[in-house]
C-alpha positions, 0 to 999 in steps of 0.5 A, a space after each residue: 527403919 521406921 517405927 512399927 505400927 501394930 494393933 492387937 484385937 483382943 476378942 471374947 468370941 470368934 464370930 467377930 474376928 473376920 469382921 474386925 480384922 478386915 475393918 481394922 485393915 481398911 481404916 488403918 491401911 498398912 498397920 500390922 493387925 493381929 488377933 487374940 481370942 479368949 473365948 473362955 473368959 467370955 463364957 465365964 463372964 456370961 455365966 456371971 463368974 467375975 472374980 479376981 482370977 478372971 481379971 487377972 487372966 484378962 489383964 495378962 492378955 493386955 500385957 502379952 499384947 504389948 509384949 508381942 509388939 502392939 502399939 495399941 490394943 483394942 478390946 472388941 468385947 464390950 463384956 470386957 469393958 470394965 476391966 480395961 480400966 484395970 488393964 490400962 494401969 499395967 501397960 504403957 500403950 493405949 487400950 481402947 474399948 470397943 463401945 467407948 466411942 459409940 457411947 460418946 456419940 449416943 449421948 449427944 443425941 437427946 436424953 433417951 437411949 435404947 440399948 439392944 444386946 444379944 448377951 445379958 452380961 453386956 447390959 450393965 457394963 454397956 450401960 455404965 459406960 453410957 451413964 459415965 459419958 453422959 456424966 462427962 457431958 453433964 447430961 442426964 439420960 435414961 437407958 431403955 434395954 432390950 435384950 435378945 438372947 435367942 439371936 445369939 443362938 442363931 449367930 452361933 449357929 451361923 444363921 446371921 440373917 435370923 440373928 439380924 431380923 431379931 435385932 431389927 424387930 427390937 430396933 423398930 419397937 424401941 424407935 418409937 420410944 427413944 432418941 437413939 439406939 445403940 447395938 451393944 456388941 460388935 457381933 451386932 453390926 451385921 444388922 446396922 445397915 438395915 437397922 438404920 433404914 428401919 428406924 426414924 432415930 440414929 442407930 449406932 454400932 461399935 466396930 467402925 467408930 471404935 476403929 476410927 477412934 483407933 486410927 486417930 489415936 495412931 495419928 496422934 502418936 505419929 502414924 502417917 498412913 503407912 506402917 513403915 513411916 515414922 
């Protein structure tokens, strides 16, 4: 019997579950995918309530994912990214940040990056990650931030078109001042196609890039395109 290939997707909001699950199955066909949601942790983070208890509870999700059979974890909430480094030390499987691959791509293009976010709590961890990736490439960059909290409200109400239009407005505004633009949260990916049309600079969203990274990590571990293969 071959190795069981299984991915755990760890979420902070329910809005991204369907999209991420579908994309994971498309990019990694045959791999088992299961979802873990802890909305309470995200709500605490969005209120700025970072404390040891919160970090422990996040890490316990990653430990539980491994215990449930995951051979890899993708954390889909960029707000959680700072805690991934801690969680990685507690498990023996890869734990991937949703925005890591996106940050690596963004810093390759020019020296000024526009960061668009709908959640204020995402700005610092996303900025820190981009700066760290720039340092790894020995580049100095400037980040120009635009936050759109009202877009998050529309997303919660299921008004995706209004959510996307607010993002597009910021993308158009930033495009004249930056070399590339990142949409900081996975939940913003619904606006990506139109954002690329609206901007004269590269625009990045995290979901597909992250799952390409997941796929490559699985291939490096021996996955050959089907969950039943050794």
